[in-house]
N, C-alpha and C positions, 0 to 999 in steps of 0.2 A: 559850679553853680549848674543843675542840669537843666537845660532850656530848650531841647529838643527831642523826641520821639526815641530815636537810637541811643542817646546816651541812657533814658530812661528805661529801656527796655536791656541795655546792659547790666547795669543797676540791679535789677530787679534778677536776669538771671545768676548775678552773682549770690545773692540771696535764696535764691532756691538752691544753690549750690552748697551753701552753707547751711540750710534747713533751718534756718532762724533768720530774724533781722527786729532790731529794736525800730521802734517809729514813735515819732512826733509830730505835732505840729503848730505851727505859727499864724496867728490870723486878726485879724481887726473885727470887733465885737461889741461895739456900745451904742450904737443909736438905729442900728439897723435890726430886722428881725432875723436874717439869715446872716451869720458870719463869712466873712469875707475872707476867703483862706489865701493866704500868702506863701508860705514856705510848707513842704512835708520833708522831713528828716528823716533819713534812713541810715543806721548804722549796723555794722557787720561785727566791728570789734570796738576798740580806742584808737587805733589808727585807720579805718576805714570809715570815714563817717562822711554823707555825702548830703547836700539839701536840694530838692526838686522845686523848680520855679514855677508853683501853679498858676501863677500869674500870665508868664509866658506859654503853658501848656494849659491854659482854661480849654476844658470842652474834649481833653486830649490825654484823659488819666485811665483810660480803658487798662492799660497795663498794668499799672498802680491796684486798679481792682482786681484784676486777675491776681495778685500778690495776696491782696488781704484776705481772700476769697479759697486760697490754697490751703487745703485740710493739714499737708504734709509740712510745709513751712511756718516754724511758730513765730508771730508778732509779739513782740513784748514793748508794754510800754507802760505809763505810770499813772494811774488814775485811768484807765484805758476807755470807759464809755462814751465821754466826750467827745474824744477824739475820733473815735471810731463811729460816731453817730453823724458827725461833721464828714469824715471821710466817705461813709456809706454814700450821704448826698450827693457827693463831687463825682463818687465813680460808680455809683449804683450797686456796688457789691456789698453782699452781706460777710462782715467778719468771720473766719474759722480758726480756729487754734491760736487762743490769743493768752498772754499771761500777763497778767496786772503785778506789777511787783507793789502798786500801793497794798491792794488787797491780801497779796499774798505776804506783805510784812505782819500781817495779824496772827499769823501761824508760826512767825519766829521770833516771840517775845517783843515783838516792837506793836506801836500802835498803826491801825489798819487805815488811819486817814494820815501819814506821816508825810509831809511835804518831799517833793525830790531829793533838794538841796538836804534835809536833815537825815536821809534815808542813806545819803552819800557819806554824811560825816559819821554815821553811826557804824556804816559797814567797812568804809576805806579810809576816813578821816580825809576826804576830800570835799573842801567846801565850794560851790559853784558862784561864781559870779551873775549875780541877777539884776544886775545895773539896767540891762535891755528889756526889762519886762513890759514897759509902758512902749515900745517902740511902734512906728508905722513900718509893717510887714508889708505893704503893698508897694513902698516905695523903690525908687531902683534908680541907680546900683545901690546893693545894702553896703553898708560898709563893713572892714575887717571885722571890726569888734561884734557886731551883729552876727555876723557868720559863726564866728567861735561860739557866743553866747548859745546860736542854735544849736552848732555839731555838740556842742556840753550836756546839751537834754538827751541825747541817745548815745554819749560815748560809751559810759559805762553800765549800760542797762542789759547788759548780755552777763558780765560780771555778777551784777547784782541781782539777776535772778538765778544763776550759779548758787551763790551764796545764800538766798533765800530759802534756794531749795535743800542745800547743805543740812542749814538750820531746822527746817522742818522736819528733813529726815531724821535726824538726831533726836529730835523731840517726839519721834513716833507719829507725827503728825502728815507726812508727804501724801497720804492717800486722800486725806481731807483737802490738803491743799490743791491736789489735780480734782478732786470734784468742783472746790469752788470756780476752779479756772476752765473748766469743762462747762460750766453754767453761763458764762463768755459767748458760748457759741450761741446761742438763742437770738435767733432772728428777731424776736418781739422786743430786746431791749434795743435795737437800733432805729426802731420805727419810730416817725413823726406820732407826735401825740394825737389823739383823737380830738378833733374841734368842739365835738358835743360833749367832750367829758372835761372840758377846760373849766366851766364854771365852777368845779369842785376845787379850782386852786385859788378860785375869786376869797379874797381874806375875807371874812364875816359872811361867808355865803350859808354857814351853818343857822346865821337867824332867820331865815327868809324858807317859807314854807308855801305850798299850794302854788296859785297863777303867780305870784311872785319869785318863785324858782324859775316857774316855765319862761316868765319875761327874761331872768338874768340869763338861762342859757342860752336863749337866742341871741341875747346882746352881746355873750362871749363869744358866740359863732361868728356874729358879725366882726367882731374885734380881731379875733382871727383871721378872717378874711381879709380884711382889710392892712392889718400887720403886713402879711404876707403880698399883697396886691402893691402896696406902696413900700413895701420894704423898710419897713419903721419897725422900732420896738413895741411892743405892747402898751407900755406905758407912754408912749408917745402918740399913741391912738387913743385912748382912753382908759383913767386911771381906775382900779377895782373899786375906790370910793364912789368915783363916777358912776360905774356899772351898776353897784347897788342901791345907788338913789334915783337912777331911771327905772329899776324894777322896782321900786317902792312908789316912786311917783306914777309913771306909766303915761307919758304924754302920749297925745294923740296930735296935736296940731305943732305946727313947725312955730307958731309962736310962744309954745312953752318951753321950747326948746332954749329961746331967747332966752328965758328968766332964769336957767341954769349960772350962776357967776364964771363957773370955771371953765362955759361953753365961749370961746370967741367966734365972731360973726363967720370968719373964713372956715372955720371949722363944723358950722352949722349949715355951710353951702357945700361942703363937702362930703360929710358925712349925715347930714340931718336926714334925706328921702330914707338913707338905711337905716338909720337908728330907729324912724317911726316903722318900718316896716318890721323889723326884729320886735319891736314892741307888739304889733298888730298879731304876729305869729306867735308870739308866747300866750298872748289874752287868749287867741280863739283856738287854743289846741284843748280836744275835750281831756277831762280830768283824768281820765285813764292813760292818759299821755303825757301827763306831768310827770317831772323827775322827781326823785326821792333825796331829801337831804340826810346828813348823819344823824343816826337815831338818838333821840333825845332819851337818854338815859336817866332814871330817876337813880339820884346818889347813892349811894350802897357804901357806907364807911368800911364796913366789915371786907367786901369786897376789896376796895381799892387799898385797905392796910394789906389785904393779902397779896395783892399786886406790888405794892412796895416792899413788901417781905421776898418775893418770888424775884424783883429785881436784884434786890442786895443779895440772894442766892447765886444767881446769876453770874451777877460781877465776882463776887466771891470766888465760884467754882471755876469760872474761866480764868481769873488770873494764879490761881493755882496750876490750872495745867499750862498755863503760859500762853493762852491766846486771848487776842483783844477783845472785851466782853463786847466794845461795838461792832464789832464783826458777826457775833452771835447773833443777836436779835435788838428789836425795839422794843419799847415800853409798848406800842399798840402791838406789837406781835404776840409779846409776853400775854398781854390781856387777853387778847383774843384767844389763845390758845386755853385760856383757863376759864374762858365764860363759855367758849364753842365744844370743847371736847365732850365726848361720850362716855360713860361709864369707866372713868379713868382712865382711857387709854387714848395713846394717840393716834389720832386720824387725820384724813386729808383734810385739813381747817381752812377752807376757800383759800388753797396756795399758802397758806402759813410755811415760812421755812423751818420753824421749829417740828413739824409735821413729819419731816424726813430728811435722810441723807445724815450729814456727819453731824449737824446740829441735833437730830433726834438723838444719836448714838450718844453726844456727849451730854447734853441737858434736858431734852424734850422729854423723855419719857419722865426723867426724874422731876421735872418741877410737876407735873402731873400730879406723880405718887405722892408728894409734899405738900401741893398745896391745892391740885385740883377738888379734891372730895369735899374740904371743907366751903370751897367757894360756890360749888354745885346747889349747895343749900342757901345760898345768899339770895 
C-alpha cells in the first residue's frame, strides 16, 4: 500500500511508461455529502496492482492528478464517471483519455450497464469475490482480504479493454466506440452540480408553478449549502417531501416551523432562520426571475403512440446491429428529437445525442424519416 509521495510518484511514472493504467476507488459514502475516499487502486496488468492510501496521503494527491489529466496515458475504469468525479474533487484535475469498460460493452454485444463482475465472467470466465462490498475503507490497517478484493477491481481491466476493443472492431464499431470514449474527456461531466438547478431533481417539483417554484429553488439552494457545510447527505438535512411542503406553505415565522411534524426542535434551532430567509428570498423575487418548471403538455395520443413505435424501432435496430439500445438513447431523447426537429432533418436539438455523431449515423436520421413527419402535424 502506497503511503508516501515518493512511492506514489514511482507508481505514476510506471503508468506513464506503460501508457495506460486501470483505476478504481473505494470510499465510504452513506451519511455524508462528500464521499470519504479511502483507497485508489492502480493496475498495470494482472501482476502489477497497488493501492494508494488516500487517508495517509490526504491533501498530497497532486501527482495522481497529473496522471489523471495526462492525455498520453489512458485511464481504464468501469463505470468511470462517478469515480472520476470523486477523483477530480480529491486532486483538482480534470480527467483526460478515459476508457470506460462498462459503456464500451454496449458496442461489443453486451449491456452497457453490465457490472464488472458480470463482465469478467462474460469475457474471461473469471468471477470476482464481492464479499467486501460493505467494508470500511477508512479503517487501518486493511486486512489481506480487503486488499485482495480492491486489487481485483483493477487486475483485469486492461485485458477487458483490449477484448472489448477487439469485439467492437470485429463488429465494425471501433470508430464509434472511440468517439464515445472521447466524450468522457469533456470537463463538465465531472463538475459539481449547480445548486440553483438542484430543485429540478426534487421529486414532485413539476407540480409547482410560479412563486411556489421560486421558493422551492431557494430552499433547495439552502439545503445544498447546509449539506456541504455540515457534510451530511441531503436527505439528512431535509427530505424532498419537506421542501415541497415548505414551498407550498411558505412559512414566515419561526412558530410556523414548529407546526411541521417532521421538524424537531433542534433542527429548527439549527436551520430555522436560514429556511425562513430562503422562503423570503423566493417570495420577493420579481416574476421575471421565477424559474420555469417542466412544460405541461397536452396529452397527444397520436404523438405518444409515435414515440412508443420509435422506441420499439430503436430497440429492434440497435439489437440487430449488436449495440445495446440503452447506450443509444433514452425515451426522453427520442421524444425530444421527434418533437423539436425541423423539416424532417436532424439538427442540433438542445444537445440531443441523437442529433450528432455515431448515434445520428446509426439511427438519428432514420428515426426522423420514419416517424417525425407524422408527428410534426400532431
